[in-house]
N, C-alpha and C positions, 0 to 999 in steps of 0.2 A: 667086323660089322660093316655092312654095305654102307657106302657114303653116298649122299644125295645131293646133287647139284642143280642149280636153276640158272636160266638165262637172266640177263639183266632187266629184260622186258617185264618179267614175272615180278622181279624185286621192285620195279618202279611202282607197282600197286601195293606191294607188301614190304615195305622198307626193312622190316625185322627179319625178313626170310634170308637165312644164311645157309651155306652148305652145312649138313648134320650127318652123323653116323646114327643109325638104328639097328635094332635087333629086328629084322624083318625077314620073313620067308619068301614073300611075294610081292610084286608091284602093288597089289591090293592093300598089303598091309601098310605101305608106305603112304597111300593115299588116305587110309583111315587115320594115320597120325597127322597128316596135312589137315584133314578136316577138323580134327580136335584142337589143333594148335593155331590154325589160320582159318577161322570162319570165312566161308565164301570162296575160298581158293579152289576147292575141289569142284564147285560148280562151274568154274572156268574150264577145268581139266576134263570132267566128264559130263555126260548128258544124264538126263533123268532116269534112264535104265542102267547107269553106271558104266556105259561104254565110253572108251576114250573119244573125245571130240576130233572132228577131222582136222582142225587147226592146231592139234597138240601131237608132239611126238615124244615118246620116252625111249631112251636107250639104255641098255645095260652095256657098259663098255662102248665098243663101237658098233653094236648090233641093235638094230630097231626091235622092240618087243614084238612078239607074234601074236599074243592073245589081247587084242584090243577090245574085246568084249567082256571077258572075265577078269582081265589083268592078273592071270595066275602064273605068269612068268616067274620061275624059281630064281631066287638070288642066293649067291655064295658069300661068305663072310668078306671076301676081298673085293667085291664088285663096286664099281662106281657107276651111279645111275645118273642120268641127265634128263631132266624135265624141261621141255622147251616147246614153244609155239611155232608152228610151221609158218613159213613166210610165203607170201604170194604176191602176185602183182606183175607189172611189166614195165 
């Protein structure tokens, strides 16, 4: 099953948010799970149309997801998914 990991900044707002394994076929499946188990978290990750927000990056292994609109990047059972906010500033 794919394993989902988070940055410490997200865990600061959701202290119970721990890495987990999930039977998921797409990134969208993971976000549905998050929405059910951590109310409000997906509002931080996706906009009103369900597209990934600009300040959020999701990686499957070391590759940035390609579908930031439909979140339909396909997962395999051994994938590690990393959800993180993009940092900016100077």
